[in-house]
N, C-alpha and C positions, 0 to 999 in steps of 0.2 A: 688742535684745529690747524688747519692750513687754509689762510686767506688767500682769495682771488688774487691775481698779479695785479698790481698798481703801477708799476712803471712802465712809463711812454715806451719804452724798447720792446718789452712783452706784449702791452697792452693794446699798443697803438699800430702794428704792423700794416704795412700796406696804405698808410696814411689814412686810415678809418677809425673814427673816433675810438677811446677807449670804451671796453666794457660797463655798463653799470652792473651793480651788485643787489640781488635779491634772493629771497629764499626760494629753494626747489620747491614748486607746488606738491602738495601729497598727493599721490595717486589714490584710486581707491583700492582696499584691500585684494589680495591677489586671488582668484577665483576665476573658472572658466565663465562662469555668467558674468562677471565683471569683464573679462577679457572682452567678451561679444559686443560691451558698450563702449569700448576705448578703443579697438581695433579698427581698422578703415583704410588707411594710406595702402596697404598691402593688396586690399581690394581693388582700389583706382589701378595701382601699376599692373596687377594681375589682367586685368580687363583691357589695359593699353598693351599688354605685352601678347596677348594670344592671339591677335589678328597676324603677326610678323612670323615670327620663326615657327609657332605653332600650326598657323593655318596657310602661308605660304611657302616659305621656303622650306621648312619641315618635310611635308609631303613630297614637294618637288625633287630635293634633293635624296630622300629615300626611295621615291619611285625610281629615281635614276641610276642610283649609286648602291641601293641596297640597304637594310636596316643595320649592317655594320658600322655606319658613320655616326649612330645615333650618340655614340661615346663622346662625341663632338658638343654636342647638347649638355650631357653631365657635365663635362668641364665647365662648360659655359655658364649654366645656371650656379654652378658652386661658387667659382670665382665672381660672379655677380652677387651673390648673395653676400658674400665677405666683402665684397665693396660697398654695396648697400649700408652694411652694418657699421661699418666704419665711418663713413660719412653720418648717419644716424646717431652716432657716439658724438661728434661734435656738435650737431644741433642739439640733442639733449643737455649739452652742458652750457650752450650760450644762447639757444634760442635762435641762432642764426641758420640758414640752408648754407649746404656745403661749399657752395659758391663763394659765399661771403669770407668764409675761412681761407679758401684759396686765394680772393682778393688779399688777405693780409701777409700773402708771401711776397717776397721781394720778385720783381721790381715795382710792385705796388697796386693799386685797385685800380687805376684807369688802363693801365698794360694789361691785366688780367680781364677786368671787365670788358674791355674791348674785344680780346681775344674770345672770350665765351660768348658775347654777343654773336660775332662772326660767326662761330662753330656751331652755335644754336640754330641761326638762319640756315647754314649751311645743311644741316643734316635735317632739319624738319622745316624748312621752308616751303618744299613742296609736298601738297598732301597726297601722298602715295597711295592711302588705302582706301581714299573717297572713291575712284574709279573703280576698283575691285567691288567697295560696297554696292556701288552701282548695277554693277553684274547681276547682282542676287534680285536687285529690286526689278530689274528689267525682265529676267526669268518669272518673277511672279506676275508680272504685268501682262507678259505676250507669251506665257506658257513654254517658252523655248531660251535656248542660249542666243546671245547675238551671233550673228553670221559673219565670220572671219572673212576678210577679201583674199583673192586668190595669192599665191605666192608667185615669185617670179620664175623658179622652177615651173609651176604648171602652166604659166603663160608661154614658156619656152618650147615644153612638150607639145602644146597645141600647135604652134608655129611650126614645128618641125613635121608633125601628122598631116599640116593642112586639114585638118578636121573643124568644117564650119558650124556644125552644129554643137561641136564641145567650145568652141570659141564665142559662141551666142551664150551656151550657159555660164561661161565663165563672166563674160558682161553684164547676164542679169545677176548673177553673185557679187559682183563688185557693185552694183547699184544699190541692192538691197544691203551690202556692207556698210554703203555709206551712210544709209538711212538707219540702220541699226547704231551705228557711230553717233550720228545727230542727237537721237533719243536717248541713249545712253550718258551723251555729254551732259544734257538737261538734267537727266537723274542725278547726275554728280554734283551739278551745280546746286540741286536742292539739297543733298547731303551736307553740302558745306553751308549752307544757309541756317537748316537745323541743325547742324552742330552749334553756330553763332547764337542760335535761340536757346539752346540747352543750355550754356555756359552764363545766361543773362539772368537766371533764376535761380533761388536756393537759399538766401542768408548769408552763406560765404560759399565760394566756388568748389571749395574742398567738400562741404556738404552734399551739395548736387551731385557732384561728381560721385561720391559714394554711394548714395541713394541710387542713381543710374546703373554704376557698376555691378551693385549687389544682384539687382534685378538680372542684369546680362548674364552674369556669373552664373547663377543658378538655371536660367534657360540652356545654357550652353553644355554646361556638365550634364545635367539631367538626359538631354537629348543625346549627347554623345556616350554617355554611359549605356542609355537604353539600345541603342543601334549597333554598339560593340557587342553587348551581350546577345543582340537578335543574329547579327549577321555574320560575327567575325568567329572562324574556327580555333579551336584552342590551339593548335600548331603555331598558328600565326602569332597569336598571343605570347606564345614563349618564345618565338624567335625574335618579335617586336623587343621584348623586354631584355632579350640578351643584348642586344644590339646596344643597350645603353651602357654597358661594361665591356666590351669588346675595345678595348682601349688600344690605340696605335694603329688600328684598320684604317690604311689609305688605300683606296680604290685606284686603280691603273685608270688613266685618261680623265682625272677630275678635272673640273674646270673652278679653277682658285678662285674667281669672283663669288662663283655659287658658294664655294665652303667659307668663304669670309664672309658671307652675308649671313650663311647659317650659323656660325659661329657668334658672329656680334648679334642676332636677333632671337636667339633661342634664351630666351629669359626678357630681357627689355633692351639693353642696349645703348651706350653711350650716354646721351644728356638725359634720357630717362630714368638711369639709374640715379644720376645726380637730384633728379626732381622729386624723388622719393622724401628728400630732406625737406623740400617745401611742405609737401603736404603733413609730414609730421608735424612741421612747427605750426600749418594752419590748425591740425586737428587737435593740439595742444597737449602734445608730449612733452614732458620734461617741462626745459623754461620755455618751451614753446607757449606753454598756457600762459605765459606774463608778456609776452610780447606782441602779439594780436595776429590777425589773419587778414586775407584780401577777401573783402566783402562782394557781393554780387551786386548787379545794376537793379535788381528787381526783387523786392522783399527782403533786402537786407537791413540789418540793426545796425546802429553805430559801433563800426567796428574799426580799430585804428591798429596799425602795423608800425612799429618802431623799425628804423633804419638801421639800428644798432641793437646787438644782443645784450643780455643779462647773464650773468655768473652768478653761482653760489659758492660759499665757503665750504671747504670739505671738513664736515664734521660727522660724527657718528650717526645723528638723526638724517643728513643728507645723504651720507651714503646708504642708509637703509631705504630712503624713498627713491634711490639712484638703482638701486638691486631692484625694486618692484617694478619701476618705470623699465627695465631692461628685460625683464620677464615678458612683459607686455610686447614690446618691440621683438623678441624671437619670436611669439605667438605670430603678430602679425607679417614677419618676413621668413622664418623658416616655414612656419606649420601652413601659412596662408598662400605667400607669394610663391615660394621657391617649390612647395609641393604643388601648388596649382598649376606651375608652369611645367614640371617634369609629368604630373598628370595630363594636362592638355595637349603636350608635344606627344605623351602615348597613345591618347584616345584619337587624335587625328591623323596619325600615323598609321596607326593599328587599321583605323577602317581603311584609309588609303591604300594599305599592301591588300587588304581583302578584295578590293574593287576594281582598283586601276591597274592595268599590265604592266610588269616591270619594263623600265624603260621608257615609258609614255613621258611624252615633254610635256609639262604643264605650264610652262612660261606662257603660252596663250590662251589654253583651256582654263586652267583655274581648277584646283583641286574640289571645292565646294560645289560649284556647277556639275563637274562629271560624276562625284557622290551621288549628288541629288537625282539627277537624271538615270545613274544606274539604279538605286534603289525603288525608284517609281515604276521604273519599267518591270524588275524583276521580283519586286516583292508587293508592295503597296501605293497605289498612284498618291496617295496622301502625303507621302515622304518627301513628293517632288516640292510641294511649300512648305513643310516642316523643316527639310534639309536646308531649303535656300534661305529660309528665317533665322535658322541658326547659323548660315554662314554670313548673313546680313550683321546679326548681333555680334559676333566675333569680327568683322571688319570694321563696324560702325564704332563700336568700343575703342577698338586702337585709333581709329581717327577722331574721336572725341577726345581721348587720353592725348593723343601727340600735339593736339591744337592747343592743348591747355598747358602741355610742357613746352612747347615753344613760346606760348605769351608769357605764362607765367616765369618762365626762367627772364626772359627778357626784361618782364618788369621789374622782379626782385634784383637782377644784375644793376640795372639803371637805376633802382630806387636806392639802392646801397652805395654806389660808386659816386653819385651827381647830385650835389645840395641843389644844382637849378631844376633837375627834374624832380626832385622832392618839393619844389616851391611853385612848380608848373600848375594852374588852373587850380588854385586855392589849395595844393599840397596832398590831392585824394590819391592814394595809390589805386583806386578803383577805375578811376578815370584815365589813368596811366594804361591800366591793363586794357579796359575795352577800347581805348583808342587804338593800342597795337592790335587789337582782336580783329577790330573792324580793317585796318590795313591789310592785316595778313589773310583775310576772308576774303577781301577784294584781289590781292595776288594770287590765292588759290585758284578762283577764278580763270587765271589767265594760266599758271605753272601748271594745271592739269593737262594742257594742251602737248606738253614737252616730251612726253613719250607713254610707253604704256604701264600700266599697274606693276608689272615685274620689272620692267627697267628702272622704274621711278625708285622701285624698293631696294633693287640691289644699289643704287646711288645712297640710299638712307642707310644701309646696312655698313658699306664701305667708310663712311664719315662716322657712323657710331663705332666702330673698331677705331680709327682715331682719337676720337674723345675719350676711348677706354684707356688706351695707352698714355696720355697724357696725364689725365685724371689719377689714375691710379698711383701715380709717384707723388703727384700733388697731395692727395690724402694722407699718403706716408708722412710727408712733413708738416701737414696741419696738425695731425695727432699726436706726433712725436715733438715739435716744437709749440704749439697753442695750449696743449691741454697739460690739466697737474699731472704729476707721477701716478697719482693712485688710479687717475681716470684712463691712462694712455694704454693703448692695446698691449697684446701679448707679443712675443718676438715671432710666432709663428704666424699671427695675424699681419703681421709687419710683412713678414715673408711672403704671406700669399697677396699681399696688394701689390709687391713689387712683379712677381709672377703674372698676375693679371697683367699689369702693364706691359709687360714683356711678350705675354703671348698675344694680346690684343695687336701691338706694335708689329710683331713679327707677321701675323697672318694679314695684316694691312698691308704691308710694304709687299708681301708675298703677291696679293691681288692687284694692287695698283702698277707693279712690275711688268706682271703677266700682260694688263690692258694696255700698258704702253707699248709693249713689245709687238702688240697686235697692231696696233696704231702705224707702226713704222715697217712692218713686215711688208 
């Protein structure tokens, strides 16, 4: 038997308190039936993932550069899967989220806690998916997409031609575009507020998110599968599938920022990959079952959350339990999240290729509105509403998940790192969570004015790549320095973590360098 570490040198890294010791909870006997009772964090993560890479950057990148770039999604999802599993490894042993493990590394919890508060706010502080979801609601209410304002080139063409009637039409269009923008902005406000309300109910926040995620995933995949079988020719299916394995295909004239965003958000990306460990803890996987969860504001039972984890001794019985828990983790992450990401990317891109002309710029149009409009005009008018509703669930699920990722990560980080925060307002973590949620809801109502959905999303993707490059190395040290030898990852998993960090760091530098060069050009 190997006892848990007891020395302050190994057990109090980063100025965090030593782990407590407890028995690893007994999981349900492994079976497919029990798996459906236990899994769930992967569903939340899938719902939060599918609106970014799969719905926005995936179709936009492939429509512009062809299906040969889909190998980038393959690499991204596999690297993120290994990243997720290694973060969960730490949480199964300690009951702490991965960021708590990172805070146990030098130079300490205050440094890394502050760093991740900053990185989280920088990546997810702007609600990039809310304006995109609002467009789908606008379409259902107005039976059309919002009118885009005239471009500078259009104004110049009219001025050179001296066409009075054409100039009048552009002015009329500009006025209508302004009206549509204000209406869409009101819908965006409503989506942000509805997100707040949903996160206030459900016993624990993880449970509420899980219920909502399963519903949204079911609608999304049923709809996408049906329309792909209905509309998309077999030839397109074949070439789309082959794109996932055309490794090394790099088209000429590629835009680095677009590719970096695609690479970072094909899957989850950045803080979202770390937050899977928070949901794993709140669901009660492994030692998460003995440390507690974040309760919701309405309908919650008395749920407490320890700010320090609990670990178990390495015994034959605990290792037997560990292996069962790990099998459930594999189902949750490999067969639910990763496979769902591949399938979501394939179905969205496959449909886009069948409907949207190659080379179309989707940065202002949006793949969802284009697809819904095309299917309604050429096949069945009801597909306008069904297509927009599908787009809404895809985008809203990501908006909902990203909001929780933002607030949950900040809450857990502050709760772990600061005794002052834990004693604030009676020591209730729910009060901290909801205080931050209200603050960022108010901030979101302002931040949506900073750019279009696509420009905001590209900023999110760039920051996600930076987070992945930093956290990959940190997880390597967490799992090799803080876990007992029996639970540490194999050599190839360690290598994959370092490769993940290197790949995302290189792609982020590539994109940022290109953007800076354009600024000074």
